[in-house]
All heavy atoms as a GROMACS GRO file, in nm:
protein
  577
    1MET      N    1   2.105   8.604   9.534
    1MET     CA    2   2.002   8.592   9.436
    1MET      C    3   2.061   8.523   9.323
    1MET      O    4   2.183   8.563   9.283
    1MET     CB    5   1.943   8.736   9.390
    1MET     CG    6   1.829   8.722   9.307
    1MET     SD    7   1.721   8.876   9.286
    1MET     CE    8   1.846   9.004   9.265
    2LYS      N    9   1.998   8.428   9.268
    2LYS     CA   10   2.044   8.348   9.148
    2LYS      C   11   1.959   8.366   9.028
    2LYS      O   12   1.842   8.397   9.048
    2LYS     CB   13   2.054   8.202   9.186
    2LYS     CG   14   2.136   8.171   9.301
    2LYS     CD   15   2.286   8.178   9.268
    2LYS     CE   16   2.365   8.131   9.399
    2LYS     NZ   17   2.499   8.156   9.379
    3GLY      N   18   2.013   8.339   8.918
    3GLY     CA   19   1.938   8.337   8.786
    3GLY      C   20   1.993   8.230   8.698
    3GLY      O   21   2.082   8.155   8.735
    4ILE      N   22   1.927   8.216   8.582
    4ILE     CA   23   1.964   8.114   8.481
    4ILE      C   24   1.998   8.176   8.359
    4ILE      O   25   1.917   8.262   8.307
    4ILE     CB   26   1.859   8.008   8.465
    4ILE    CG1   27   1.846   7.932   8.599
    4ILE    CG2   28   1.907   7.908   8.357
    4ILE    CD1   29   1.726   7.826   8.590
    5ARG      N   30   2.116   8.158   8.301
    5ARG     CA   31   2.154   8.210   8.162
    5ARG      C   32   2.136   8.092   8.074
    5ARG      O   33   2.197   7.988   8.082
    5ARG     CB   34   2.297   8.256   8.156
    5ARG     CG   35   2.336   8.298   8.017
    5ARG     CD   36   2.466   8.364   8.012
    5ARG     NE   37   2.452   8.503   8.085
    5ARG     CZ   38   2.535   8.549   8.163
    5ARG    NH1   39   2.640   8.481   8.206
    5ARG    NH2   40   2.509   8.665   8.221
    6VAL      N   41   2.044   8.107   7.975
    6VAL     CA   42   2.016   7.997   7.878
    6VAL      C   43   2.078   8.034   7.742
    6VAL      O   44   2.056   8.148   7.690
    6VAL     CB   45   1.864   7.979   7.865
    6VAL    CG1   46   1.836   7.871   7.759
    6VAL    CG2   47   1.800   7.952   7.994
    7THR      N   48   2.156   7.952   7.690
    7THR     CA   49   2.217   7.973   7.559
    7THR      C   50   2.173   7.851   7.469
    7THR      O   51   2.164   7.739   7.522
    7THR     CB   52   2.368   7.994   7.554
    7THR    OG1   53   2.424   7.883   7.626
    7THR    CG2   54   2.402   8.115   7.633
    8ALA      N   55   2.156   7.880   7.344
    8ALA     CA   56   2.124   7.766   7.252
    8ALA      C   57   2.220   7.773   7.132
    8ALA      O   58   2.249   7.887   7.075
    8ALA     CB   59   1.982   7.783   7.201
    9THR      N   60   2.269   7.661   7.089
    9THR     CA   61   2.355   7.643   6.980
    9THR      C   62   2.285   7.555   6.875
    9THR      O   63   2.219   7.461   6.912
    9THR     CB   64   2.498   7.595   7.009
    9THR    OG1   65   2.483   7.472   7.078
    9THR    CG2   66   2.568   7.698   7.104
   10LEU      N   67   2.298   7.590   6.759
   10LEU     CA   68   2.230   7.515   6.641
   10LEU      C   69   2.303   7.388   6.622
   10LEU      O   70   2.422   7.373   6.625
   10LEU     CB   71   2.234   7.595   6.518
   10LEU     CG   72   2.133   7.548   6.407
   10LEU    CD1   73   1.996   7.558   6.453
   10LEU    CD2   74   2.158   7.659   6.292
   11LYS      N   75   2.230   7.275   6.622
   11LYS     CA   76   2.285   7.137   6.598
   11LYS      C   77   2.336   7.136   6.453
   11LYS      O   78   2.280   7.195   6.370
   11LYS     CB   79   2.189   7.033   6.629
   11LYS     CG   80   2.150   7.012   6.774
   11LYS     CD   81   2.051   6.897   6.806
   11LYS     CE   82   2.033   6.879   6.939
   11LYS     NZ   83   1.950   6.761   6.967
   12SER      N   84   2.444   7.050   6.434
   12SER     CA   85   2.489   7.038   6.294
   12SER      C   86   2.387   6.976   6.208
   12SER      O   87   2.327   6.882   6.252
   12SER     CB   88   2.618   6.963   6.296
   12SER     OG   89   2.597   6.833   6.344
   13GLY      N   90   2.369   7.019   6.085
   13GLY     CA   91   2.282   6.973   5.995
   13GLY      C   92   2.132   7.022   6.007
   13GLY      O   93   2.048   6.982   5.940
   14ALA      N   94   2.115   7.120   6.097
   14ALA     CA   95   1.981   7.177   6.121
   14ALA      C   96   1.945   7.274   6.016
   14ALA      O   97   1.823   7.303   5.996
   14ALA     CB   98   1.966   7.229   6.262
   15GLY      N   99   2.043   7.332   5.947
   15GLY     CA  100   2.011   7.425   5.845
   15GLY      C  101   1.995   7.566   5.905
   15GLY      O  102   1.991   7.586   6.034
   16VAL      N  103   1.979   7.663   5.826
   16VAL     CA  104   1.960   7.801   5.873
   16VAL      C  105   1.826   7.819   5.937
   16VAL      O  106   1.722   7.774   5.881
   16VAL     CB  107   1.972   7.895   5.742
   16VAL    CG1  108   1.948   8.038   5.782
   16VAL    CG2  109   2.110   7.888   5.685
   17GLN      N  110   1.828   7.892   6.047
   17GLN     CA  111   1.700   7.912   6.123
   17GLN      C  112   1.667   8.060   6.124
   17GLN      O  113   1.756   8.143   6.161
   17GLN     CB  114   1.712   7.862   6.269
   17GLN     CG  115   1.739   7.715   6.265
   17GLN     CD  116   1.623   7.638   6.228
   17GLN    OE1  117   1.504   7.654   6.270
   17GLN    NE2  118   1.645   7.543   6.134
   18TYR      N  119   1.570   8.112   6.073
   18TYR     CA  120   1.531   8.256   6.062
   18TYR      C  121   1.447   8.299   6.185
   18TYR      O  122   1.439   8.416   6.215
   18TYR     CB  123   1.466   8.292   5.935
   18TYR     CG  124   1.552   8.274   5.806
   18TYR    CD1  125   1.539   8.155   5.736
   18TYR    CD2  126   1.654   8.361   5.788
   18TYR    CE1  127   1.626   8.146   5.618
   18TYR    CE2  128   1.735   8.348   5.679
   18TYR     CZ  129   1.720   8.233   5.595
   18TYR     OH  130   1.810   8.223   5.488
   19LYS      N  131   1.385   8.203   6.242
   19LYS     CA  132   1.303   8.228   6.360
   19LYS      C  133   1.335   8.128   6.468
   19LYS      O  134   1.324   8.007   6.439
   19LYS     CB  135   1.151   8.224   6.327
   19LYS     CG  136   1.064   8.262   6.444
   19LYS     CD  137   0.927   8.272   6.387
   19LYS     CE  138   0.829   8.297   6.509
   19LYS     NZ  139   0.684   8.296   6.470
   20TYR      N  140   1.357   8.170   6.589
   20TYR     CA  141   1.381   8.074   6.702
   20TYR      C  142   1.253   8.004   6.740
   20TYR      O  143   1.152   8.059   6.770
   20TYR     CB  144   1.454   8.142   6.818
   20TYR     CG  145   1.458   8.054   6.943
   20TYR    CD1  146   1.562   7.956   6.938
   20TYR    CD2  147   1.374   8.050   7.041
   20TYR    CE1  148   1.577   7.869   7.046
   20TYR    CE2  149   1.389   7.961   7.148
   20TYR     CZ  150   1.493   7.871   7.149
   20TYR     OH  151   1.500   7.783   7.250
   21THR      N  152   1.260   7.872   6.753
   21THR     CA  153   1.158   7.793   6.811
   21THR      C  154   1.230   7.703   6.908
   21THR      O  155   1.337   7.641   6.876
   21THR     CB  156   1.079   7.707   6.704
   21THR    OG1  157   1.178   7.629   6.635
   21THR    CG2  158   1.000   7.799   6.606
   22ALA      N  159   1.164   7.675   7.023
   22ALA     CA  160   1.231   7.596   7.131
   22ALA      C  161   1.214   7.442   7.094
   22ALA      O  162   1.148   7.370   7.158
   22ALA     CB  163   1.169   7.628   7.264
   23ASP      N  164   1.279   7.404   6.988
   23ASP     CA  165   1.276   7.261   6.950
   23ASP      C  166   1.404   7.194   6.984
   23ASP      O  167   1.515   7.229   6.930
   23ASP     CB  168   1.256   7.267   6.796
   23ASP     CG  169   1.228   7.127   6.737
   23ASP    OD1  170   1.242   7.033   6.813
   23ASP    OD2  171   1.201   7.119   6.619
   24PRO      N  172   1.407   7.091   7.077
   24PRO     CA  173   1.528   7.032   7.112
   24PRO      C  174   1.590   6.946   6.999
   24PRO      O  175   1.701   6.892   7.022
   24PRO     CB  176   1.485   6.941   7.226
   24PRO     CG  177   1.338   6.930   7.216
   24PRO     CD  178   1.284   7.052   7.146
   25ASP      N  179   1.519   6.927   6.898
   25ASP     CA  180   1.579   6.849   6.781
   25ASP      C  181   1.666   6.936   6.695
   25ASP      O  182   1.750   6.896   6.613
   25ASP     CB  183   1.467   6.790   6.693
   25ASP     CG  184   1.383   6.682   6.766
   25ASP    OD1  185   1.443   6.622   6.852
   25ASP    OD2  186   1.264   6.668   6.732
   26ILE      N  187   1.655   7.068   6.716
   26ILE     CA  188   1.731   7.166   6.632
   26ILE      C  189   1.840   7.235   6.717
   26ILE      O  190   1.943   7.261   6.669
   26ILE     CB  191   1.633   7.272   6.575
   26ILE    CG1  192   1.539   7.207   6.484
   26ILE    CG2  193   1.707   7.372   6.487
   26ILE    CD1  194   1.420   7.298   6.427
   27TRP      N  195   1.812   7.250   6.837
   27TRP     CA  196   1.898   7.334   6.930
   27TRP      C  197   1.957   7.243   7.042
   27TRP      O  198   1.901   7.157   7.101
   27TRP     CB  199   1.825   7.448   6.991
   27TRP     CG  200   1.773   7.544   6.890
   27TRP    CD1  201   1.641   7.537   6.845
   27TRP    CD2  202   1.834   7.642   6.832
   27TRP    NE1  203   1.628   7.649   6.756
   27TRP    CE2  204   1.742   7.715   6.744
   27TRP    CE3  205   1.962   7.697   6.833
   27TRP    CZ2  206   1.767   7.824   6.661
   27TRP    CZ3  207   1.996   7.809   6.751
   27TRP    CH2  208   1.904   7.873   6.672
   28ASN      N  209   2.089   7.270   7.066
   28ASN     CA  210   2.144   7.222   7.194
   28ASN      C  211   2.136   7.330   7.297
   28ASN      O  212   2.183   7.442   7.284
   28ASN     CB  213   2.303   7.194   7.174
   28ASN     CG  214   2.325   7.074   7.082
   28ASN    OD1  215   2.258   6.985   7.094
   28ASN    ND2  216   2.426   7.091   6.994
   29MET      N  217   2.061   7.303   7.404
   29MET     CA  218   2.029   7.406   7.507
   29MET      C  219   2.140   7.389   7.624
   29MET      O  220   2.167   7.279   7.666
   29MET     CB  221   1.900   7.384   7.567
   29MET     CG  222   1.785   7.394   7.462
   29MET     SD  223   1.784   7.547   7.369
   29MET     CE  224   1.705   7.654   7.495
   30HIS      N  225   2.193   7.508   7.669
   30HIS     CA  226   2.289   7.506   7.785
   30HIS      C  227   2.237   7.595   7.885
   30HIS      O  228   2.195   7.712   7.860
   30HIS     CB  229   2.431   7.553   7.731
   30HIS     CG  230   2.480   7.481   7.614
   30HIS    ND1  231   2.528   7.357   7.631
   30HIS    CD2  232   2.472   7.498   7.477
   30HIS    CE1  233   2.570   7.308   7.502
   30HIS    NE2  234   2.535   7.390   7.421
   31TYR      N  235   2.236   7.543   8.013
   31TYR     CA  236   2.176   7.625   8.123
   31TYR      C  237   2.291   7.642   8.224
   31TYR      O  238   2.353   7.551   8.253
   31TYR     CB  239   2.054   7.538   8.191
   31TYR     CG  240   1.945   7.513   8.095
   31TYR    CD1  241   1.951   7.393   8.031
   31TYR    CD2  242   1.853   7.603   8.062
   31TYR    CE1  243   1.845   7.353   7.942
   31TYR    CE2  244   1.749   7.570   7.973
   31TYR     CZ  245   1.747   7.454   7.913
   31TYR     OH  246   1.646   7.417   7.827
   32LYS      N  247   2.301   7.771   8.270
   32LYS     CA  248   2.404   7.791   8.366
   32LYS      C  249   2.351   7.882   8.471
   32LYS      O  250   2.287   7.991   8.444
   32LYS     CB  251   2.527   7.873   8.302
   32LYS     CG  252   2.640   7.899   8.386
   32LYS     CD  253   2.745   7.974   8.313
   32LYS     CE  254   2.862   8.001   8.417
   32LYS     NZ  255   2.966   8.089   8.354
   33VAL      N  256   2.357   7.838   8.599
   33VAL     CA  257   2.326   7.922   8.713
   33VAL      C  258   2.423   8.031   8.738
   33VAL      O  259   2.546   8.014   8.738
   33VAL     CB  260   2.310   7.833   8.839
   33VAL    CG1  261   2.273   7.915   8.962
   33VAL    CG2  262   2.213   7.717   8.823
   34ILE      N  263   2.378   8.162   8.747
   34ILE     CA  264   2.460   8.277   8.757
   34ILE      C  265   2.420   8.349   8.889
   34ILE      O  266   2.298   8.341   8.936
   34ILE     CB  267   2.453   8.369   8.640
   34ILE    CG1  268   2.308   8.419   8.614
   34ILE    CG2  269   2.509   8.301   8.512
   34ILE    CD1  270   2.296   8.522   8.503
   35ASP      N  271   2.516   8.419   8.947
   35ASP     CA  272   2.492   8.498   9.074
   35ASP      C  273   2.446   8.636   9.019
   35ASP      O  274   2.509   8.702   8.940
   35ASP     CB  275   2.622   8.506   9.144
   35ASP     CG  276   2.616   8.565   9.281
   35ASP    OD1  277   2.498   8.568   9.333
   35ASP    OD2  278   2.717   8.616   9.335
   36LEU      N  279   2.342   8.685   9.089
   36LEU     CA  280   2.284   8.818   9.045
   36LEU      C  281   2.306   8.918   9.158
   36LEU      O  282   2.250   9.029   9.163
   36LEU     CB  283   2.139   8.806   9.012
   36LEU     CG  284   2.098   8.719   8.905
   36LEU    CD1  285   1.946   8.708   8.890
   36LEU    CD2  286   2.161   8.776   8.771
   37ASN      N  287   2.385   8.886   9.262
   37ASN     CA  288   2.394   8.971   9.381
   37ASN      C  289   2.478   9.099   9.350
   37ASN      O  290   2.466   9.200   9.417
   37ASN     CB  291   2.458   8.891   9.495
   37ASN     CG  292   2.366   8.802   9.562
   37ASN    OD1  293   2.243   8.818   9.559
   37ASN    ND2  294   2.420   8.694   9.616
   38ASN      N  295   2.556   9.090   9.245
   38ASN     CA  296   2.638   9.207   9.212
   38ASN      C  297   2.577   9.301   9.097
   38ASN      O  298   2.644   9.380   9.041
   38ASN     CB  299   2.778   9.159   9.169
   38ASN     CG  300   2.768   9.070   9.057
   38ASN    OD1  301   2.664   9.031   9.010
   38ASN    ND2  302   2.892   9.023   9.006
   39GLU      N  303   2.448   9.284   9.074
   39GLU     CA  304   2.380   9.365   8.973
   39GLU      C  305   2.357   9.513   9.018
   39GLU      O  306   2.347   9.602   8.938
   39GLU     CB  307   2.248   9.307   8.941
   39GLU     CG  308   2.254   9.204   8.835
   39GLU     CD  309   2.120   9.176   8.765
   39GLU    OE1  310   2.018   9.230   8.821
   39GLU    OE2  311   2.115   9.096   8.675
   40GLY      N  312   2.346   9.530   9.148
   40GLY     CA  313   2.334   9.669   9.197
   40GLY      C  314   2.187   9.721   9.181
   40GLY      O  315   2.168   9.839   9.168
   41ARG      N  316   2.096   9.642   9.171
   41ARG     CA  317   1.950   9.685   9.164
   41ARG      C  318   1.911   9.753   9.297
   41ARG      O  319   1.952   9.711   9.407
   41ARG     CB  320   1.857   9.570   9.141
   41ARG     CG  321   1.878   9.505   9.001
   41ARG     CD  322   1.768   9.404   8.987
   41ARG     NE  323   1.798   9.319   8.861
   41ARG     CZ  324   1.704   9.243   8.804
   41ARG    NH1  325   1.602   9.210   8.879
   41ARG    NH2  326   1.734   9.182   8.695
   42GLN      N  327   1.824   9.847   9.277
   42GLN     CA  328   1.777   9.919   9.390
   42GLN      C  329   1.616   9.926   9.378
   42GLN      O  330   1.571   9.961   9.269
   42GLN     CB  331   1.825  10.058   9.412
   42GLN     CG  332   1.980  10.058   9.439
   42GLN     CD  333   2.029  10.200   9.455
   42GLN    OE1  334   1.962  10.295   9.428
   42GLN    NE2  335   2.144  10.216   9.511
   43PHE      N  336   1.547   9.906   9.491
   43PHE     CA  337   1.407   9.924   9.480
   43PHE      C  338   1.372  10.060   9.549
   43PHE      O  339   1.384  10.078   9.668
   43PHE     CB  340   1.335   9.814   9.566
   43PHE     CG  341   1.181   9.809   9.546
   43PHE    CD1  342   1.134   9.754   9.432
   43PHE    CD2  343   1.102   9.869   9.643
   43PHE    CE1  344   0.990   9.763   9.418
   43PHE    CE2  345   0.959   9.867   9.637
   43PHE     CZ  346   0.913   9.822   9.514
   44VAL      N  347   1.340  10.163   9.466
   44VAL     CA  348   1.315  10.291   9.516
   44VAL      C  349   1.170  10.311   9.551
   44VAL      O  350   1.088  10.236   9.504
   44VAL     CB  351   1.370  10.397   9.419
   44VAL    CG1  352   1.516  10.391   9.396
   44VAL    CG2  353   1.300  10.374   9.280
   45ASP      N  354   1.142  10.412   9.639
   45ASP     CA  355   1.004  10.430   9.680
   45ASP      C  356   0.906  10.457   9.562
   45ASP      O  357   0.791  10.413   9.581
   45ASP     CB  358   1.005  10.551   9.771
   45ASP     CG  359   1.065  10.524   9.908
   45ASP    OD1  360   1.076  10.400   9.938
   45ASP    OD2  361   1.103  10.616   9.983
   46LYS      N  362   0.949  10.516   9.452
   46LYS     CA  363   0.858  10.540   9.345
   46LYS      C  364   0.798  10.410   9.292
   46LYS      O  365   0.699  10.418   9.213
   46LYS     CB  366   0.914  10.626   9.242
   46LYS     CG  367   1.005  10.570   9.143
   46LYS     CD  368   1.048  10.675   9.047
   46LYS     CE  369   1.102  10.613   8.921
   46LYS     NZ  370   1.136  10.712   8.821
   47CYS      N  371   0.870  10.295   9.315
   47CYS     CA  372   0.816  10.169   9.253
   47CYS      C  373   0.689  10.127   9.318
   47CYS      O  374   0.617  10.033   9.273
   47CYS     CB  375   0.926  10.062   9.278
   47CYS     SG  376   1.074  10.090   9.182
   48TYR      N  377   0.644  10.184   9.430
   48TYR     CA  378   0.523  10.152   9.493
   48TYR      C  379   0.403  10.216   9.406
   48TYR      O  380   0.282  10.177   9.433
   48TYR     CB  381   0.506  10.192   9.636
   48TYR     CG  382   0.595  10.117   9.725
   48TYR    CD1  383   0.718  10.170   9.778
   48TYR    CD2  384   0.558   9.995   9.764
   48TYR    CE1  385   0.798  10.089   9.863
   48TYR    CE2  386   0.634   9.906   9.846
   48TYR     CZ  387   0.750   9.968   9.898
   48TYR     OH  388   0.831   9.884   9.984
   49PHE      N  389   0.423  10.313   9.340
   49PHE     CA  390   0.319  10.394   9.271
   49PHE      C  391   0.342  10.402   9.122
   49PHE      O  392   0.453  10.400   9.073
   49PHE     CB  393   0.307  10.536   9.328
   49PHE     CG  394   0.286  10.536   9.478
   49PHE    CD1  395   0.401  10.566   9.555
   49PHE    CD2  396   0.169  10.508   9.535
   49PHE    CE1  397   0.381  10.564   9.702
   49PHE    CE2  398   0.143  10.514   9.671
   49PHE     CZ  399   0.255  10.549   9.751
   50LEU      N  400   0.246  10.439   9.049
   50LEU     CA  401   0.254  10.480   8.909
   50LEU      C  402   0.238  10.637   8.901
   50LEU      O  403   0.175  10.682   8.990
   50LEU     CB  404   0.137  10.418   8.815
   50LEU     CG  405   0.156  10.265   8.801
   50LEU    CD1  406   0.042  10.207   8.731
   50LEU    CD2  407   0.288  10.236   8.728
   51PRO      N  408   0.293  10.699   8.803
   51PRO     CA  409   0.269  10.842   8.792
   51PRO      C  410   0.125  10.867   8.757
   51PRO      O  411   0.046  10.798   8.695
   51PRO     CB  412   0.359  10.881   8.673
   51PRO     CG  413   0.376  10.758   8.587
   51PRO     CD  414   0.376  10.639   8.689
   52ILE      N  415   0.075  10.987   8.797
   52ILE     CA  416  -0.062  11.036   8.769
   52ILE      C  417  -0.047  11.101   8.633
   52ILE      O  418   0.042  11.183   8.610
   52ILE     CB  419  -0.114  11.130   8.879
   52ILE    CG1  420  -0.126  11.064   9.012
   52ILE    CG2  421  -0.241  11.192   8.838
   52ILE    CD1  422  -0.162  11.148   9.131
   53MET      N  423  -0.137  11.059   8.549
   53MET     CA  424  -0.132  11.114   8.409
   53MET      C  425  -0.160  11.274   8.405
   53MET      O  426  -0.230  11.311   8.491
   53MET     CB  427  -0.229  11.039   8.322
   53MET     CG  428  -0.197  10.897   8.304
   53MET     SD  429  -0.041  10.871   8.230
   53MET     CE  430   0.024  10.726   8.304
   54ARG      N  431  -0.105  11.337   8.312
   54ARG     CA  432  -0.114  11.480   8.301
   54ARG      C  433  -0.265  11.518   8.284
   54ARG      O  434  -0.309  11.619   8.335
   54ARG     CB  435  -0.037  11.527   8.176
   54ARG     CG  436  -0.045  11.679   8.160
   54ARG     CD  437   0.035  11.723   8.033
   54ARG     NE  438   0.168  11.695   8.066
   54ARG     CZ  439   0.265  11.667   7.961
   54ARG    NH1  440   0.221  11.668   7.838
   54ARG    NH2  441   0.384  11.646   7.985
   55ASP      N  442  -0.350  11.448   8.205
   55ASP     CA  443  -0.486  11.478   8.191
   55ASP      C  444  -0.560  11.470   8.317
   55ASP      O  445  -0.647  11.556   8.347
   55ASP     CB  446  -0.551  11.373   8.090
   55ASP     CG  447  -0.504  11.391   7.948
   55ASP    OD1  448  -0.447  11.503   7.915
   55ASP    OD2  449  -0.526  11.302   7.864
   56GLU      N  450  -0.526  11.379   8.404
   56GLU     CA  451  -0.590  11.365   8.541
   56GLU      C  452  -0.555  11.492   8.629
   56GLU      O  453  -0.640  11.542   8.696
   56GLU     CB  454  -0.557  11.239   8.610
   56GLU     CG  455  -0.602  11.123   8.544
   56GLU     CD  456  -0.764  11.115   8.546
   56GLU    OE1  457  -0.822  11.158   8.643
   56GLU    OE2  458  -0.816  11.068   8.443
   57LYS      N  459  -0.423  11.523   8.612
   57LYS     CA  460  -0.376  11.637   8.698
   57LYS      C  461  -0.435  11.777   8.638
   57LYS      O  462  -0.478  11.854   8.720
   57LYS     CB  463  -0.227  11.652   8.690
   57LYS     CG  464  -0.152  11.539   8.777
   57LYS     CD  465  -0.007  11.564   8.791
   57LYS     CE  466   0.006  11.705   8.859
   57LYS     NZ  467   0.134  11.745   8.909
   58ASN      N  468  -0.451  11.780   8.517
   58ASN     CA  469  -0.515  11.906   8.453
   58ASN      C  470  -0.667  11.918   8.487
   58ASN      O  471  -0.725  12.017   8.510
   58ASN     CB  472  -0.499  11.906   8.303
   58ASN     CG  473  -0.357  11.932   8.264
   58ASN    OD1  474  -0.279  11.977   8.342
   58ASN    ND2  475  -0.324  11.897   8.139
   59SER      N  476  -0.733  11.800   8.502
   59SER     CA  477  -0.869  11.797   8.533
   59SER      C  478  -0.901  11.824   8.680
   59SER      O  479  -1.005  11.864   8.718
   59SER     CB  480  -0.948  11.674   8.485
   59SER     OG  481  -0.899  11.565   8.566
   60ASN      N  482  -0.802  11.804   8.774
   60ASN     CA  483  -0.824  11.820   8.916
   60ASN      C  484  -0.696  11.888   8.968
   60ASN      O  485  -0.595  11.817   8.998
   60ASN     CB  486  -0.848  11.690   8.983
   60ASN     CG  487  -0.873  11.711   9.128
   60ASN    OD1  488  -0.857  11.822   9.186
   60ASN    ND2  489  -0.924  11.603   9.197
   61PRO      N  490  -0.692  12.009   8.983
   61PRO     CA  491  -0.570  12.097   9.029
   61PRO      C  492  -0.529  12.056   9.165
   61PRO      O  493  -0.419  12.094   9.212
   61PRO     CB  494  -0.605  12.234   9.014
   61PRO     CG  495  -0.756  12.235   9.011
   61PRO     CD  496  -0.803  12.114   8.958
   62ASN      N  497  -0.613  11.980   9.247
   62ASN     CA  498  -0.582  11.952   9.388
   62ASN      C  499  -0.491  11.819   9.392
   62ASN      O  500  -0.434  11.792   9.494
   62ASN     CB  501  -0.699  11.928   9.466
   62ASN     CG  502  -0.787  12.051   9.490
   62ASN    OD1  503  -0.734  12.160   9.494
   62ASN    ND2  504  -0.922  12.041   9.482
   63LEU      N  505  -0.479  11.751   9.274
   63LEU     CA  506  -0.394  11.637   9.284
   63LEU      C  507  -0.248  11.673   9.285
   63LEU      O  508  -0.200  11.776   9.225
   63LEU     CB  509  -0.416  11.553   9.158
   63LEU     CG  510  -0.538  11.472   9.145
   63LEU    CD1  511  -0.554  11.401   9.016
   63LEU    CD2  512  -0.544  11.366   9.254
   64ILE      N  513  -0.174  11.595   9.355
   64ILE     CA  514  -0.026  11.616   9.353
   64ILE      C  515   0.041  11.488   9.292
   64ILE      O  516  -0.022  11.374   9.311
   64ILE     CB  517   0.037  11.646   9.489
   64ILE    CG1  518   0.005  11.538   9.595
   64ILE    CG2  519  -0.015  11.782   9.539
   64ILE    CD1  520   0.076  11.546   9.719
   65GLN      N  521   0.150  11.499   9.231
   65GLN     CA  522   0.213  11.388   9.160
   65GLN      C  523   0.257  11.292   9.264
   65GLN      O  524   0.310  11.333   9.372
   65GLN     CB  525   0.328  11.438   9.076
   65GLN     CG  526   0.385  11.328   8.986
   65GLN     CD  527   0.288  11.256   8.899
   65GLN    OE1  528   0.234  11.154   8.943
   65GLN    NE2  529   0.269  11.308   8.777
   66ASN      N  530   0.262  11.166   9.241
   66ASN     CA  531   0.321  11.060   9.321
   66ASN      C  532   0.467  11.081   9.344
   66ASN      O  533   0.535  11.133   9.259
   66ASN     CB  534   0.293  10.917   9.273
   66ASN     CG  535   0.147  10.884   9.305
   66ASN    OD1  536   0.091  10.911   9.398
   66ASN    ND2  537   0.088  10.811   9.197
   67PRO      N  538   0.519  11.041   9.457
   67PRO     CA  539   0.660  11.068   9.494
   67PRO      C  540   0.755  10.994   9.381
   67PRO      O  541   0.729  10.888   9.340
   67PRO     CB  542   0.682  10.990   9.622
   67PRO     CG  543   0.553  10.981   9.687
   67PRO     CD  544   0.450  10.968   9.568
   68GLY      N  545   0.855  11.067   9.343
   68GLY     CA  546   0.951  11.010   9.250
   68GLY      C  547   0.924  11.052   9.106
   68GLY      O  548   0.999  11.027   9.013
   69TYR      N  549   0.805  11.106   9.070
   69TYR     CA  550   0.763  11.139   8.936
   69TYR      C  551   0.742  11.291   8.912
   69TYR      O  552   0.686  11.331   8.818
   69TYR     CB  553   0.629  11.069   8.903
   69TYR     CG  554   0.649  10.921   8.896
   69TYR    CD1  555   0.599  10.845   9.003
   69TYR    CD2  556   0.700  10.857   8.785
   69TYR    CE1  557   0.610  10.699   9.000
   69TYR    CE2  558   0.719  10.724   8.780
   69TYR     CZ  559   0.669  10.639   8.888
   69TYR     OH  560   0.679  10.511   8.880
   70GLU      N  561   0.784  11.375   9.006
   70GLU     CA  562   0.783  11.517   9.000
   70GLU      C  563   0.865  11.568   8.877
   70GLU      O  564   0.956  11.490   8.838
   70GLU     CB  565   0.832  11.590   9.127
   70GLU     CG  566   0.743  11.563   9.246
   70GLU     CD  567   0.786  11.438   9.328
   70GLU    OE1  568   0.894  11.375   9.290
   70GLU    OE2  569   0.717  11.398   9.413
   71ASN      N  570   0.831  11.672   8.823
   71ASN     CA  571   0.905  11.730   8.712
   71ASN      C  572   1.040  11.766   8.742
   71ASN      O  573   1.103  11.800   8.830
   71ASN     CB  574   0.839  11.854   8.658
   71ASN     CG  575   0.704  11.815   8.594
   71ASN    OD1  576   0.670  11.700   8.581
   71ASN    ND2  577   0.624  11.912   8.574
   0.00000   0.00000   0.00000
């Protein structure tokens, strides 16, 4: 898996910038492809579902919480 790291450096004479705007006349943009295979991300089963809200569980005692969101 690959990603892109974007960095911007202020061009000389551009003055102080208090808010970033993607203006190529002000910024030198640098793009670098990076390897994301060593991030250690895991897709766990609970990512398939959202938790059931407490109000819903209180209004129906037969509901059980989705996997991965138990107390």
